Every structure is written in structure tokens, then in C-alpha cells.
Backbone as CSV, one residue per row, in Angstrom:
resi,resn,N_x,N_y,N_z,CA_x,CA_y,CA_z,C_x,C_y,C_z
1,MET,0.849,-1.170,0.000,0.000,0.000,0.000,0.900,1.240,0.000
2,SER,0.536,2.207,-0.791,1.334,3.415,-0.893,1.235,4.231,0.406
3,PRO,2.239,5.056,0.678,2.201,5.897,1.883,0.985,6.822,1.917
4,VAL,0.565,7.289,0.752,-0.605,8.170,0.686,-1.856,7.413,1.119
5,ARG,-1.991,6.190,0.644,-3.149,5.377,1.040,-3.118,5.073,2.532
6,GLU,-1.937,4.762,3.043,-1.811,4.489,4.475,-2.206,5.705,5.301
7,HIS,-1.938,6.881,4.766,-2.280,8.122,5.470,-3.791,8.381,5.460
8,TYR,-4.424,8.200,4.302,-5.833,8.566,4.153,-6.819,7.439,4.479
9,ASN,-6.405,6.196,4.399,-7.350,5.091,4.621,-8.055,5.133,5.974
10,PRO,-7.369,5.417,7.081,-8.105,5.475,8.358,-9.221,6.529,8.343
11,GLU,-8.956,7.677,7.725,-9.974,8.723,7.642,-11.157,8.268,6.774
12,ILE,-10.851,7.620,5.660,-11.911,7.126,4.779,-12.748,6.077,5.505
13,ILE,-12.103,5.195,6.227,-12.821,4.157,6.973,-13.730,4.790,8.020
14,ASN,-13.236,5.810,8.730,-14.073,6.494,9.719,-15.286,7.154,9.060
15,LEU,-15.064,7.796,7.923,-16.182,8.430,7.217,-17.197,7.397,6.752
16,LEU,-16.722,6.258,6.254,-17.636,5.196,5.829,-18.466,4.678,7.000
17,ARG,-17.830,4.531,8.152,-18.564,4.048,9.333,-19.628,5.057,9.770
18,GLU,-19.256,6.340,9.773,-20.233,7.377,10.128,-21.375,7.399,9.121
19,HIS,-21.044,7.271,7.853,-22.054,7.240,6.788,-23.020,6.082,7.016
20,ASP,-22.483,4.917,7.330,-23.313,3.728,7.514,-24.203,3.819,8.749
21,ARG,-23.795,4.618,9.731,-24.619,4.768,10.944,-25.806,5.700,10.732
22,LEU,-25.732,6.525,9.709,-26.833,7.466,9.468,-28.065,6.731,8.932
23,PRO,-29.244,7.149,9.354,-30.457,6.552,8.792,-30.577,6.907,7.304
24,HIS,-31.252,6.045,6.567,-31.376,6.232,5.119,-32.173,7.473,4.743
25,ASP,-32.990,7.982,5.645,-33.777,9.172,5.308,-32.977,10.471,5.446
26,LYS,-31.762,10.402,5.943,-30.875,11.575,6.053,-30.053,11.695,4.766
27,ILE,-30.721,11.947,3.683,-30.092,11.922,2.361,-28.993,12.966,2.222
28,SER,-29.258,14.194,2.610,-28.247,15.242,2.419,-26.995,14.970,3.255
29,GLU,-27.159,14.474,4.476,-26.005,14.163,5.316,-25.203,13.002,4.724
30,ARG,-25.917,11.981,4.221,-25.241,10.838,3.614,-24.477,11.266,2.363
31,LYS,-25.070,12.137,1.570,-24.398,12.625,0.365,-23.166,13.444,0.725
32,SER,-23.236,14.182,1.813,-22.084,14.949,2.266,-20.914,14.009,2.589
33,PHE,-21.185,12.924,3.296,-20.147,11.947,3.594,-19.605,11.337,2.309
34,GLN,-20.493,11.025,1.374,-20.058,10.435,0.111,-19.125,11.377,-0.640
35,ARG,-19.451,12.669,-0.654,-18.600,13.647,-1.337,-17.227,13.737,-0.673
36,ARG,-17.203,13.723,0.648,-15.927,13.793,1.360,-15.075,12.556,1.081
37,ILE,-15.714,11.396,1.054,-15.003,10.147,0.766,-14.440,10.179,-0.653
38,LEU,-15.260,10.590,-1.605,-14.795,10.658,-2.992,-13.670,11.667,-3.157
39,PHE,-13.748,12.786,-2.444,-12.677,13.784,-2.502,-11.360,13.179,-2.028
40,LEU,-11.398,12.463,-0.903,-10.176,11.850,-0.380,-9.643,10.780,-1.331
41,MET,-10.549,9.994,-1.916,-10.118,8.964,-2.856,-9.477,9.595,-4.088
42,HIS,-10.037,10.706,-4.541,-9.464,11.416,-5.679,-8.094,11.985,-5.308
43,ALA,-7.961,12.503,-4.101,-6.674,13.036,-3.643,-5.613,11.938,-3.631
44,ILE,-5.999,10.743,-3.204,-5.061,9.616,-3.195,-4.603,9.308,-4.612
45,LYS,-5.554,9.177,-5.529,-5.222,8.859,-6.922,-4.335,9.935,-7.537
46,ALA,-4.649,11.191,-7.289,-3.866,12.286,-7.850,-2.437,12.254,-7.310
47,GLN,-2.296,12.025,-6.023,-0.963,11.978,-5.414,-0.173,10.790,-5.951
48,GLU,-0.815,9.624,-6.071,-0.124,8.452,-6.606,0.284,8.684,-8.063
49,PHE,-0.588,9.322,-8.827,-0.284,9.622,-10.218,0.909,10.568,-10.298
50,GLU,0.903,11.589,-9.451,2.021,12.547,-9.427,3.323,11.855,-9.040
51,GLU,3.250,10.983,-8.045,4.451,10.285,-7.594,4.975,9.305,-8.650
52,SER,4.098,8.782,-9.482,4.539,7.828,-10.499,5.377,8.504,-11.572
53,TYR,5.258,9.822,-11.714,6.048,10.559,-12.693,7.232,11.294,-12.063
54,SER,7.446,11.088,-10.782,8.565,11.754,-10.095,9.827,10.931,-10.242
């Protein structure tokens, strides 16, 4: 696992757990968690892509 993934994975896991605890009728809150998770996943990919060309 890349160092970037090791750094961000605990945060992503925490966000996923919080997301899963929310009731399904809390759509806007669930979408907020989804956006944050996707942002972090995109940050990981971007950093790995940048590092692959270094």
C-alpha cells in the first residue's frame, strides 16, 4: 500500500462508518459523507499519479 493510502485510509474508513450509521432518510447528510469520501479517494489517486512521474 502506498504511503498516501496508508495516510488517508483510516480517515476514509471512519467516514464510511459514520455514513453507515446514518439513517437512510438523512439523504443530504449521507451525500455529504459520500462527497468527502470521494474527494479523499481522488486526492489519493492524484498523489499516486504525481508520484509515479517523479
